[in-house]
C-alpha positions as CSV (number, residue, x, y, z in Angstrom):
1,M,-4.0,23.2,9.9
2,K,-5.4,20.4,7.6
3,N,-7.4,17.4,9.3
4,I,-6.5,14.6,7.4
5,L,-7.8,11.3,8.1
6,V,-5.7,8.4,6.9
7,T,-7.2,4.8,6.8
8,G,-4.8,2.0,7.0
9,G,-1.9,4.0,8.6
10,A,-0.3,1.4,10.8
11,G,0.1,-0.6,7.4
12,F,3.6,-0.8,5.2
13,I,3.0,2.0,3.0
14,G,0.3,3.9,4.6
15,S,2.8,4.1,8.1
16,N,5.3,5.5,5.8
17,F,3.5,7.9,4.3
18,I,2.2,9.1,8.4
19,N,6.4,9.1,9.1
20,Y,7.1,11.1,5.5
21,I,4.6,13.8,6.1
22,L,4.5,14.5,9.9
23,N,8.2,15.0,9.5
24,K,8.3,17.7,6.7
25,R,5.3,18.9,8.0
26,D,3.5,20.2,10.9
27,D,0.1,22.1,9.3
28,Y,-0.7,18.3,9.0
29,F,-3.4,16.8,12.1
30,I,-3.3,13.4,10.8
31,V,-5.9,10.9,12.4
32,N,-4.9,7.5,11.8
33,L,-7.7,5.1,11.8
34,D,-6.5,1.0,11.2
35,K,-8.2,-1.8,12.2
36,L,-4.8,-3.6,13.7
37,T,-4.8,-6.8,11.9
38,Y,-1.8,-9.1,11.2
39,A,-0.1,-6.6,9.0
40,G,-0.6,-3.4,11.1
41,N,2.0,-2.7,13.6
42,L,1.9,0.0,15.8
43,E,6.0,-0.3,15.9
44,N,6.1,1.1,12.5
45,L,4.7,4.7,14.3
46,K,6.9,5.0,17.1
47,E,8.3,8.6,16.0
48,S,4.7,9.7,15.3
49,E,3.1,8.6,18.1
50,K,5.6,11.7,19.8
51,K,3.8,14.2,18.1
52,K,1.3,16.6,18.9
53,N,-0.7,16.8,15.5
54,Y,-1.9,12.8,15.5
55,R,-4.1,10.6,16.7
56,F,-4.8,6.8,16.6
57,V,-8.1,5.2,16.5
58,K,-8.3,1.7,16.7
59,G,-11.0,0.4,14.1
60,D,-12.6,-1.1,11.1
61,I,-13.5,1.4,8.6
62,T,-16.5,-0.8,8.0
63,N,-17.9,0.7,11.1
64,Y,-20.3,3.4,10.3
65,E,-21.2,4.2,13.7
66,L,-17.3,4.8,14.8
67,V,-16.3,6.2,11.5
68,N,-18.7,8.7,11.7
69,Y,-17.5,10.1,15.6
70,I,-13.6,10.3,14.5
71,F,-15.3,13.0,11.4
72,Q,-17.2,14.6,14.5
73,K,-15.0,14.1,16.9
74,Y,-12.1,15.6,15.2
75,D,-13.2,18.0,12.3
76,I,-12.5,15.3,9.7
77,K,-12.1,17.3,6.2
78,Y,-9.8,15.1,4.2
79,V,-9.3,11.8,3.7
80,I,-6.8,9.8,2.6
81,N,-7.2,5.9,2.4
82,F,-4.8,3.5,2.0
83,A,-7.1,1.0,4.1
84,A,-7.1,-2.5,2.6
85,E,-6.8,-6.5,2.6
86,S,-4.0,-6.4,-0.1
87,H,-2.5,-9.8,-0.7
88,V,-3.4,-12.0,-3.7
89,D,-2.6,-15.1,-2.4
90,R,-4.5,-14.3,1.2
91,S,-7.4,-13.3,-1.4
92,I,-7.3,-16.6,-3.5
93,L,-7.8,-18.6,-0.8
94,G,-10.9,-16.7,1.1
95,S,-12.3,-13.7,-0.8
96,E,-14.8,-11.9,1.3
97,I,-12.5,-10.2,3.8
98,F,-11.5,-8.5,0.7
99,Y,-14.4,-6.8,-0.8
100,K,-16.2,-6.3,2.9
101,T,-13.1,-3.9,3.6
102,N,-12.4,-3.0,-0.2
103,V,-15.7,-2.2,-1.1
104,I,-18.0,-1.9,1.8
105,G,-15.1,0.1,3.7
106,T,-14.9,2.2,0.6
107,N,-18.6,2.9,0.6
108,V,-18.4,3.9,4.1
109,L,-15.6,6.2,3.9
110,L,-17.4,8.1,0.9
111,E,-20.3,8.2,2.5
112,M,-19.0,10.0,5.6
113,S,-17.0,12.1,3.1
114,R,-20.4,13.6,1.3
115,K,-22.3,13.7,4.7
116,Y,-19.3,16.4,5.7
117,E,-18.8,17.8,2.9
118,V,-14.6,17.2,3.0
119,E,-12.5,18.9,0.4
120,R,-10.9,16.0,-0.6
121,F,-10.6,12.3,-0.9
122,L,-7.9,10.1,-2.3
123,Q,-8.3,6.5,-3.1
124,I,-5.1,4.5,-2.8
125,S,-5.6,1.9,-5.2
126,T,-3.2,-0.2,-7.5
127,D,-1.7,-1.1,-10.8
128,E,-3.1,-4.3,-10.6
129,V,-6.7,-3.6,-11.3
130,Y,-5.7,-3.6,-14.9
131,G,-4.7,-6.7,-15.0
132,S,-2.1,-8.5,-17.0
133,L,0.3,-6.9,-19.7
134,G,2.0,-9.0,-22.8
135,P,5.6,-8.6,-23.2
136,E,5.6,-5.2,-24.4
137,G,3.6,-1.5,-23.2
138,S,2.3,0.1,-19.8
139,F,-0.7,0.9,-18.1
140,T,-2.6,4.8,-18.3
141,E,-4.7,6.0,-16.5
142,T,-7.0,5.2,-20.1
143,T,-6.1,1.4,-19.8
144,P,-9.0,-0.5,-19.5
145,L,-9.9,-2.1,-16.4
146,S,-8.9,-6.0,-16.4
147,P,-8.6,-7.2,-13.0
148,N,-7.6,-10.7,-12.6
149,S,-8.1,-11.7,-9.2
150,P,-10.7,-11.4,-5.9
151,Y,-8.5,-8.8,-4.6
152,S,-7.6,-6.7,-7.5
153,S,-11.0,-7.4,-8.6
154,S,-12.0,-5.3,-4.8
155,K,-9.8,-2.2,-5.5
156,A,-11.1,-1.8,-9.1
157,A,-14.9,-2.0,-7.6
158,A,-13.9,0.5,-5.1
159,D,-12.6,2.8,-7.7
160,M,-15.3,2.7,-9.9
161,M,-17.2,3.5,-6.6
162,V,-15.0,6.2,-6.0
163,L,-16.0,8.1,-9.7
164,A,-19.1,7.6,-9.2
165,F,-19.4,9.5,-6.0
166,H,-17.7,12.4,-7.9
167,H,-19.9,12.2,-11.1
168,T,-23.2,11.7,-9.1
169,Y,-22.5,14.1,-5.8
170,K,-19.7,16.2,-6.9
171,L,-17.9,14.4,-4.1
172,P,-14.2,15.8,-5.1
173,V,-12.2,12.5,-5.4
174,L,-8.7,11.5,-6.5
175,I,-7.3,8.0,-7.1
176,T,-3.7,7.0,-7.4
177,R,-2.8,3.8,-8.7
178,C,1.1,2.6,-7.7
179,S,3.1,-0.4,-9.0
180,N,4.9,-2.6,-6.6
181,N,6.6,-1.0,-3.0
182,Y,9.2,-2.0,-1.2
183,G,10.7,-0.8,1.5
184,P,11.0,-0.4,5.3
185,Y,8.3,-2.2,7.1
186,Q,6.6,-4.1,4.8
187,F,5.1,-7.3,6.1
188,P,7.2,-10.9,5.8
189,E,4.8,-12.4,3.3
190,K,5.5,-10.0,0.5
191,L,8.5,-11.1,-1.8
192,I,11.2,-9.0,-1.0
193,P,10.9,-9.2,2.6
194,L,10.0,-13.0,2.6
195,M,13.1,-13.4,0.4
196,I,15.5,-11.2,2.7
197,I,14.0,-13.1,5.7
198,N,14.4,-16.3,4.6
199,C,17.8,-15.6,3.1
200,L,19.2,-14.5,6.4
201,K,17.5,-17.6,7.7
202,D,18.9,-19.8,5.4
203,K,15.9,-21.4,4.5
204,E,14.3,-22.0,0.8
205,L,13.0,-19.0,-1.3
206,P,10.4,-20.1,-3.1
207,V,9.5,-18.6,-6.8
208,Y,6.4,-19.0,-8.2
209,G,6.3,-20.8,-11.5
210,D,9.5,-20.0,-14.0
211,G,10.5,-16.7,-12.0
212,M,9.5,-14.4,-14.9
213,N,6.3,-12.8,-13.9
214,I,7.7,-9.2,-14.2
215,R,6.8,-6.4,-11.6
216,D,7.5,-2.5,-12.1
217,W,9.1,-1.9,-8.8
218,I,8.9,1.7,-6.7
219,Y,10.5,2.9,-3.1
220,V,7.9,3.0,-0.7
221,I,9.2,7.5,0.0
222,D,9.1,7.6,-3.4
223,H,5.2,6.2,-3.4
224,N,4.5,8.5,-0.8
225,R,6.0,11.5,-2.3
226,A,3.4,11.2,-5.2
227,V,0.8,10.8,-2.7
228,E,1.3,13.7,-0.9
229,M,1.8,16.1,-4.3
230,V,-1.5,14.0,-6.1
231,F,-3.2,14.7,-2.3
232,E,-2.2,18.9,-2.3
233,N,-2.2,19.6,-6.2
234,G,-4.1,17.3,-8.4
235,R,-6.5,17.7,-10.0
236,T,-10.2,16.3,-8.9
237,G,-11.9,13.8,-10.6
238,E,-8.6,12.7,-11.6
239,I,-6.5,9.2,-11.4
240,Y,-2.8,9.3,-11.9
241,N,-0.5,6.2,-12.0
242,I,2.4,6.4,-10.1
243,G,5.7,4.3,-10.9
244,A,9.7,4.1,-11.2
245,E,10.2,2.5,-14.4
246,N,11.7,-0.5,-12.7
247,E,10.6,-3.6,-14.4
248,M,12.5,-6.6,-13.3
249,P,11.2,-10.4,-13.4
250,N,10.8,-12.1,-10.2
251,I,13.7,-14.7,-10.0
252,K,15.9,-11.2,-10.9
253,I,14.7,-9.8,-7.5
254,V,15.5,-13.3,-5.4
255,E,18.8,-13.4,-7.4
256,L,19.9,-9.8,-6.0
257,I,19.5,-10.5,-2.6
258,I,20.8,-13.5,-2.6
259,E,23.7,-11.7,-3.8
260,H,24.1,-8.9,-1.6
261,L,23.6,-12.0,1.3
262,N,26.5,-13.5,-0.1
263,K,23.8,-16.6,-0.3
264,S,23.6,-19.4,-2.2
265,K,21.5,-19.8,-5.4
266,N,20.9,-23.7,-4.1
267,L,18.3,-22.2,-1.6
268,I,16.1,-21.1,-4.7
269,K,13.0,-23.6,-5.1
270,Y,10.3,-23.1,-7.8
271,V,7.3,-23.8,-6.7
272,K,3.2,-24.1,-8.4
273,D,2.3,-21.2,-10.0
274,R,0.2,-19.2,-8.1
275,P,-4.1,-19.2,-9.5
276,G,-4.4,-16.4,-12.4
277,H,-1.1,-14.8,-11.7
278,D,-0.8,-11.5,-13.8
279,R,2.5,-12.0,-15.9
280,R,3.5,-8.4,-16.3
281,Y,3.2,-5.1,-15.0
282,A,4.7,-2.0,-15.8
283,I,3.1,1.7,-15.3
284,D,3.4,5.0,-17.6
285,A,4.1,7.6,-15.4
286,S,3.9,10.4,-17.5
287,K,0.5,12.2,-16.9
288,I,1.9,12.8,-12.8
289,K,5.6,14.1,-14.1
290,N,4.2,16.2,-16.6
291,E,1.0,17.6,-14.6
292,L,2.8,17.7,-11.3
293,G,6.8,17.2,-11.9
294,W,6.7,14.1,-9.6
295,N,9.6,12.2,-10.1
296,P,11.4,9.2,-8.4
297,H,14.0,10.7,-6.5
298,Y,15.9,6.7,-5.2
299,S,17.7,4.3,-8.0
300,F,16.6,1.1,-7.4
301,E,19.9,-0.4,-7.0
302,Q,20.7,2.1,-3.9
303,A,17.2,1.4,-2.3
304,I,16.9,-2.0,-2.4
305,K,20.3,-2.2,-0.6
306,D,19.1,0.0,2.0
307,T,15.9,-2.1,2.3
308,I,18.0,-5.2,2.8
309,D,20.2,-3.7,5.2
310,W,17.2,-2.6,7.4
311,Y,15.9,-5.8,7.4
312,I,19.1,-7.1,8.8
313,K,19.4,-4.3,11.2
314,N,15.5,-4.6,11.6
315,K,15.7,-8.4,13.0
316,N,13.9,-7.9,16.3
317,W,10.9,-6.1,14.0
318,W,9.9,-9.4,12.1
319,E,10.9,-12.0,14.1
320,R,8.4,-10.5,16.8
321,I,5.7,-10.4,13.9
322,I,6.7,-14.2,12.8
323,T,6.5,-15.3,16.3
324,G,2.8,-13.3,16.8
325,E,4.0,-11.8,19.7
326,Y,2.6,-8.0,18.3
327,Q,-0.6,-9.3,17.6
328,L,-1.0,-10.7,21.0
329,Y,0.4,-7.6,22.7
330,Y,-2.3,-5.2,20.5
331,E,-4.8,-7.9,21.1
332,K,-4.3,-7.5,25.1
333,Q,-4.3,-3.7,25.0
334,Y,-6.7,-2.9,23.1
335,H,-9.7,-5.8,24.0
336,S,-10.4,-6.9,20.8
C-alpha cells in the first residue's frame, strides 16, 4: 500500500485525479489535504468518500504543524501537490495569496518530505511558467521560464524550489507541466464552464480582446492518466510536459459551445483584454510519450461535447456554487 498525501484534492484537477485513481487502484491510500477555498468542493468526491483507502483533512498546506501531524499519523511516503491558487485574473487583482499558497505552501511540503524521507514528490505545475509563444513553435521541458502573471511567477518559483531540493538534498522529485484542462467539476469562473453556464442562462459571453488568444486544451482525465504514469515511472529530477495538441483560439471554443447548445452568436461580447494576457501556449509532449508511452485517449471533439453535457446534467452542482451555498455549508461544518 502506498500512503500518498494529495494536496488540493477537492479542486477541479485534484478531485478528478482522486476519483480516477481510486476507481482504478486499491494499492493507493489517499490522504486529501484541502483548505476548501472557493474552488474546493467535497461534492466532487462523493464516490471516493465511500472508499476505505481515502481520508479527507481540511487544512492549509502552509500550516507546518498540521502538515507534520499528517505525515506522522498516516506515515506518508509519497506526495502529489495539486494545491494552488490558480486563476490568473484573481492573481492580477491580488497576488499575495498566490505567493503564500504556491510558494510558501510548497516549501512546507518539501521540508516535511525531506524530514520524513518521502520516496516521491510530484509537483503539478503549468505550461504558463514558460510565458507566451509567437505564432510557431511549442514549449519543451528545456524552454526557459518566462512567467508573465503573478500566478505563473508563483508557480515558476515553486518549480525552481522543487528542483533545488532535488539538487541540494537529493529529494526524489518530479514536475509535470500541463496545458489547459477542461472537464467535469471545473469551477465556473474558468473559460469553458463560464461560457457553458452563461449560454444556458442566455447571458452575455465575455471574450477578452479579439478572442484570438490560443490555448492548448487537454481533457482532465487524460491529464490525470499522465500524472499517474509520471508518479509511477517517471525519472526523479525530471520535468514532463503534458499536452494533447489541441491548439485553439478562445473565440473558437466559445463558438463551439454556442453551436452545441444551439444559441446565438449575438451573446458574444468582446471586452477589454486583461493585463499581460499571454497570446499563445502550445505543448510539446514528446518526452512523456517517448519515455513513458503516454498518449491522450480522448478526442477534443467528443470530450468537449461530453463536458458540455455534464454541465447540462449537473445544473444543481454549479448553481449551488454560484449562489455560495456550498461555501456556507463547509464553513458551518468545519467551523472556519
